[in-house]
C-alpha positions in Angstrom: 83.7 175.1 114.2 84.1 176.9 111.0 82.4 177.3 107.6 83.4 178.4 104.2 83.0 182.1 103.4 79.6 182.9 101.8 78.3 179.4 102.3 75.0 179.4 104.3 75.5 178.0 107.8 73.5 174.8 108.5 71.3 175.5 111.5 69.1 173.2 113.6 66.4 175.0 115.5 64.9 173.9 118.8 61.5 175.1 120.1 58.8 177.3 118.6 57.5 179.3 121.7 57.4 183.1 122.0 61.2 183.5 121.3 61.7 180.4 119.2 58.9 181.2 116.7 60.5 184.6 115.9 64.0 183.2 115.7 62.8 180.5 113.4 61.2 183.0 111.1 64.6 184.8 110.7 66.4 181.6 110.1 64.0 180.8 107.2 64.2 184.3 105.7 67.9 185.1 106.3 70.1 184.0 103.4 73.1 183.5 105.7 71.4 180.4 107.1 70.2 177.0 105.8 67.5 175.6 108.1 68.5 171.9 108.3 66.1 170.7 111.0 63.5 171.6 113.6 62.8 170.1 117.0 59.6 170.7 119.0 58.3 169.4 122.3 54.5 169.5 121.6 53.4 166.3 119.9 50.7 168.3 118.0 53.5 170.2 116.1 55.5 167.1 115.1 55.4 166.7 111.3 54.3 170.2 110.6 56.4 172.4 108.3 58.8 174.9 109.8 57.3 177.7 107.7 53.8 177.1 109.2 55.2 176.9 112.8 57.1 180.2 112.2 53.9 181.9 111.1 55.2 182.4 107.5 53.4 181.8 104.3 56.1 179.6 102.9 56.8 175.8 102.7 60.3 175.0 103.7 60.2 171.3 103.3 61.6 171.0 106.9 59.2 169.0 109.1 59.3 169.3 112.9 60.4 166.3 114.9 60.3 165.5 118.6 63.6 163.7 118.6 66.6 165.9 119.4 69.3 163.2 118.9 67.8 162.1 115.6 67.6 165.7 114.4 71.3 166.3 115.2 72.3 163.2 113.4 70.3 164.0 110.3 70.9 167.7 110.1 74.7 167.7 111.1 74.3 171.5 111.8 77.1 174.0 112.1 75.0 175.6 114.9 71.9 174.9 116.9 69.5 177.7 118.0 68.1 176.6 121.4 65.0 178.5 122.5 63.3 175.9 124.8 62.0 177.1 128.1 64.4 176.4 131.0 63.0 178.3 134.0 60.8 175.3 134.9 63.1 172.5 133.5 66.7 173.5 134.2 68.1 170.0 134.5 66.5 168.9 131.2 67.7 172.0 129.4 71.3 171.6 130.6 71.2 168.0 129.4 69.9 169.2 126.0 72.7 171.7 125.7 75.4 169.1 126.6 74.0 166.7 124.0 74.1 169.3 121.3 77.6 170.6 122.1 79.1 167.1 122.4 77.6 166.2 119.0 79.8 168.8 117.2 77.2 171.6 116.9 77.9 175.1 118.3 74.9 176.6 120.3 73.3 180.0 120.5 70.5 180.0 123.0 68.0 182.0 125.0 68.3 179.6 128.0 69.3 178.5 130.5 69.9 182.0 131.6 72.7 181.2 134.2 74.8 180.0 131.3 75.1 183.6 130.1 77.9 184.1 132.7 77.8 181.1 135.1 81.0 181.7 137.0 80.2 182.7 140.6 76.5 181.8 139.9 76.4 178.1 139.2 78.5 175.6 141.1 81.5 174.1 139.3 79.8 170.8 139.2 77.2 172.3 136.8 79.7 174.3 134.7 82.3 171.6 134.2 80.0 169.2 132.2 79.2 172.0 129.8 82.8 172.8 129.3 83.5 169.1 128.9 80.9 168.9 126.2 82.5 171.9 124.4 85.9 170.1 124.5 84.4 166.9 123.3 82.6 168.5 120.3 85.1 171.2 119.6 82.1 173.6 120.1 81.2 176.9 121.7 78.1 178.1 123.5 76.6 181.6 123.7 73.4 182.3 125.7 71.8 185.8 125.5 68.5 187.6 125.4 67.0 191.0 126.3 67.0 191.2 130.1 69.2 189.5 131.2 70.8 190.2 127.9 71.7 193.1 125.7 69.7 195.6 127.8 72.1 195.1 130.7 75.3 194.1 129.1 76.0 195.6 125.6 73.9 198.8 126.2 75.5 199.9 129.5 79.0 199.0 128.2 78.4 201.1 125.1 77.2 204.1 127.0 79.7 204.0 129.8 82.5 203.8 127.2 82.0 207.5 126.6 82.4 208.5 130.3 85.4 210.0 132.0 84.2 208.6 135.3 81.4 206.1 136.3 80.0 205.9 139.9 76.8 203.8 139.4 75.0 202.0 136.6 71.3 201.2 136.8 69.5 199.1 134.2 65.6 199.1 134.1 62.9 197.0 132.5 59.5 198.7 132.9 56.8 196.7 131.2 53.2 195.8 131.2 52.9 192.0 130.8 49.2 191.8 130.2 49.6 190.8 126.6 52.4 188.2 127.2 50.8 184.8 127.0 53.7 182.8 128.5 51.8 181.4 131.5 54.7 179.2 132.8 56.8 182.3 133.2 54.0 184.8 134.2 52.0 182.5 136.6 54.4 179.8 137.7 57.9 181.4 137.8 57.0 185.0 138.5 53.9 184.2 140.7 51.4 186.6 139.2 47.9 185.7 140.4 49.1 184.1 143.6 48.2 185.6 147.0 50.8 188.2 148.1 53.4 186.4 150.2 52.9 183.1 148.5 56.3 183.3 146.9 57.0 181.7 143.5 60.4 180.2 142.5 61.7 183.6 141.3 61.4 185.2 144.7 62.9 182.4 146.8 66.2 183.4 148.4 69.0 183.5 145.9 66.9 183.1 142.8 67.0 186.8 141.7 70.7 186.9 142.3 71.2 183.7 140.3 69.0 184.9 137.4 70.3 188.4 137.1 73.6 188.0 138.9 75.0 186.8 135.6 74.6 190.3 134.2 75.9 192.0 137.3 79.0 189.8 137.4 79.6 190.3 133.7 79.3 194.0 134.0 81.7 194.1 136.9 84.2 192.0 135.0 83.9 194.3 131.9 84.3 197.4 134.1 87.4 195.8 135.7 86.4 195.1 139.3 84.9 192.3 141.4 81.6 192.5 143.4 81.7 192.0 147.2 78.2 190.8 147.2 74.8 190.7 145.4 71.7 191.7 147.3 68.0 191.3 146.4 64.8 193.2 147.1 61.3 192.8 145.9 57.7 194.1 146.4 54.4 192.7 145.3 51.1 194.5 144.6 47.7 192.8 144.7 44.9 193.2 142.2 42.1 195.5 143.4 39.6 193.3 141.6 39.7 190.2 139.4 40.6 190.5 135.7 42.0 188.4 132.9 45.3 188.7 131.0 46.7 186.7 128.1 48.5 184.3 130.5 45.3 183.6 132.5 43.0 184.8 135.3 44.1 187.1 138.1 41.8 186.9 141.1 41.1 189.9 143.4 44.0 190.1 145.9 46.3 188.0 143.6 49.7 189.6 142.6 49.2 191.9 139.7 52.4 193.9 139.8 55.9 193.3 141.0 59.0 195.4 141.4 62.4 193.9 142.2 66.0 194.9 142.3 69.3 193.0 142.1 72.2 195.1 143.4 75.9 194.6 143.0 77.8 196.0 146.0 81.4 197.1 146.3 82.8 198.6 149.5 79.3 198.9 150.9 78.0 200.9 147.9 75.5 199.7 145.4 77.4 200.3 142.2 75.4 198.1 139.7 71.6 197.8 139.9 69.1 195.9 137.8 65.6 197.2 138.5 62.4 195.6 137.2 58.9 197.0 137.3 56.4 194.5 135.8 52.6 195.3 135.8 49.6 193.5 134.5 47.7 196.8 134.5 49.1 200.2 133.8 47.3 201.9 136.6 48.9 199.9 139.4 51.5 201.5 141.6 51.9 204.8 139.8 54.7 205.6 142.2 56.9 202.9 140.7 59.0 203.7 137.6 57.0 204.5 134.5 57.9 203.5 130.9 59.0 206.0 128.3 56.4 204.6 125.9 53.0 203.0 126.3 53.4 199.4 127.4 57.0 199.3 128.2 60.6 200.3 127.7 64.2 199.7 128.8 66.3 202.3 130.5 70.0 202.8 131.5 71.0 205.4 134.0 74.6 206.2 134.6 75.9 208.5 137.4 79.3 209.8 136.3 80.9 212.4 134.1 78.9 212.8 132.0 75.8 211.2 133.5 73.1 209.6 131.3 69.5 208.5 131.2 68.9 206.5 128.0 65.4 205.2 127.3 65.0 202.4 124.7 61.5 202.0 123.2 61.3 198.9 120.9 58.4 198.7 118.5 57.4 196.3 115.7 55.0 196.2 112.8 54.2 192.6 113.8 53.2 193.1 117.4 53.1 195.2 120.6 55.8 196.2 123.0 56.1 192.6 124.4 56.5 191.2 120.9 59.1 193.7 119.9 61.1 193.1 123.1 61.1 189.4 122.5 62.0 189.9 118.8 65.0 192.0 119.9 66.3 189.1 122.0 65.6 186.6 119.2 67.5 188.8 116.7 70.5 189.1 119.1 70.6 185.3 119.3 70.4 184.6 115.6 72.8 187.4 114.5 75.4 186.0 116.9 75.5 182.7 115.0 78.4 183.5 112.6 80.7 184.8 115.4 79.9 181.8 117.7 80.6 179.4 114.9 84.0 181.1 114.3 84.8 181.3 118.1 87.2 178.8 119.8 85.5 176.1 121.8 84.1 176.9 125.2 81.5 179.1 127.0 81.3 182.5 125.3 80.0 185.8 126.6 79.8 189.4 125.1 83.2 190.0 126.7 85.0 187.6 124.4 82.9 187.7 121.2 83.4 190.3 118.5 81.1 193.4 118.6 78.1 192.3 116.5 76.8 194.9 114.0 73.9 194.7 111.6 76.2 193.0 109.1 74.0 190.7 107.1 70.7 192.2 108.2 71.1 195.8 107.2 68.5 196.6 104.5 71.1 197.4 101.8 72.7 193.9 102.1 69.4 191.9 101.8 68.2 190.6 98.5 65.4 192.7 97.0 
């Protein structure tokens, strides 16, 4: 789709959870966008103003609705920002995405994660309906985030572009999740609090490769080669005693820290590695990777000429390390809207979208 130059893009927003609330606040405050509608799943939020649900002291005049189809018809958006949880409702999320695309609205989204780069990850029978919806609506789709997302696609590409030779790329997330209140992700999908060995969905065979293989396959394509295989490894650490975190109660013996790796292999060598260390207490497994700042950080290590170790330490005046990491993903999604609206129809990735800068959000360009 396209829009007139300097005319704010009409945007429909879906979901006001941890990512959605932050993305919604930018849509309200950013003059590049006109918030035309808001969809929520919680009946208690229906009818409330978007400004209130974004945590802002403003009245937008845009009330939340629980009806996606009605919101699309009323808003007629240029683009829809989709931030609904998909880890525990993949089928429903895919159906939502198809509905939005076929209606004539482009989509930028934080989920479903496999749609970041679905080829070789999802079966053709799941990809083709999305592409059909793009053709029907003349629309494009871009899914992104932090990790999987910019921390293991844009960042390693940017650093490796300065190398004369690259032998291995490793991307790390090292984070304490104690303050993260997303219990469906923390307790259900990742399995924190369960007995060690009682594996959650994330650690079932193939799930790590499906979730983070999107980034590995995208990296390989960008670097100009194909992976022979993707392998998985994980380890769980039990809580020495019971304690509580924002997402809920962790009993003694329940999983309180995890480390996992997803490895892209070529010719028997692990050439691309995504490595996660996620704790609910900072004192657990001191032998595992440690963050570059209290709470959490991201890291890219490149073996090559030259070699690199780059630590990224997000922070925010509005919250802790978990908030700032989520905010970075939300910002990446919202700032991609103009390029996605301008893109030809179809599934889009960082490999075929323009390099996104701070155009439109740099302080000197904002109204005072």
